[in-house]
Every structure is written in structure tokens, then in C-alpha cells.
N, C-alpha and C positions, 0 to 999 in steps of 0.2 A: 800893412794888412791888419785890419782891426778884427779881433775875435768877438764872437757873440758870447753872451753869458751862458748859453746852452753848451757851446764848445768848451768853455772853461769848466762848467759843471762836469762835462764828460771827462776831461783831463783829471779833474780833482777826484772823480769816482775811480778812474783807473789807478790813481796814486793812493787811493784809499784815504783821502783827506776830507775831513768834514769842515767846510768853510761856511761862515756866515754870509749873508747877502753883501755886507760891506766888504768882507774879505774877497768874495767872488769878484766884485767890481774892481777892487784894487789889483787883483791878479789879472783881470781882463786887461786893464790898462798897462800893467808891467809886461805881460806876455805879448801884447800887441806891439809895444815899443821894441821888444827884443826881435820880434819877427820883422818889423820894419827895418831894423838895422841889418838883419840877415839879407833882406831884399837889396839893400844898398851894397852889401858885400858881394852879392851875386853879379853886380854890374862891373866889378873890378876885372880888368883884363889880366889873366894869369897865364897867358900863352908863354911857354918857355920856362915857367916856374916849376921846378921839380917838387912833387909832393913831399912834405916834410913832417915827420912826427916829433922830432926833437931839433931845436935850433941851436943848441949849445953842444960842445964837444964832451958831454957827460958820457962816461962809459961805466957800466956796471963793474964794480970791483968785487970779485968773489974769491974765496979761498978754494983751493983744490979739495975735493972730497978725500977724506982719509978715514980709515977705520979706527975708531976709538972705543974704549969701553963705555957702555951706557950706565945710567944711574942704577944703583941697586933697587930692586922692586920696592922694598920698604921705604926707601927715600923718595922714590917717584910717587908713591901712593900716600905719603905722609899727610898731605893736605887735602886728600880726596874726601868730599863730604860722604860719599857712599862707595863701598867697594865690595866686590865679591871674589874672594880668593885673591889671586894676583892681578885682578883687573879692576878698572874703574867701572862702577855700575851707574848707568844713566837711564833715563826714561826712554822707552822705545819711540822711535821716530815714526815707524809704520806699525800699524796693528793689524 
């Protein structure tokens, strides 16, 4: 599946990428190649293959939650660039 330059421009705009014409052409070729490979994979018969997210026997190793004392306020805020009382002071996210 070959992408057009307009399709690549659209994807670049969605990703907020500013690409030169040369970069657009390079991306067009690379993305088209990836999509062609996906088309090949679509032809593979996977009947009877169980969907898999992880192919190794990796298991998350987590420690049990246990209550422990937290850092003293002064120690926690020692490296804070700005603070207000016993809190970190940050710029507002919503105004």
C-alpha cells in the first residue's frame, strides 16, 4: 500500500511534526513499506493461535504493600524550586 504525500502530511500534522519536502518523501517511502509488510502479515493463517501479549514467562515481581513512615516534610521539600507552606508550588494546569 503506497501512501500519498497528502496522507503523510496529514499524519505529520496529527503528530505535530514539521517535515521538509525531503523528509515527507522519506516518510512516505518508509511508512508505505511498513504498511506493505502489515499487508503480508494479514495473509498469515492464525487459526487456532491464541492471542498473546507476552511470549515469555515474565511475571511482575512486586512487594506487598506495607505502611511505613513517610519522609519528613522538610526533607521532601528540600529540593523543591518553589513551595508554599508544606506543599510544592507549581504553575496552574487549568486557568
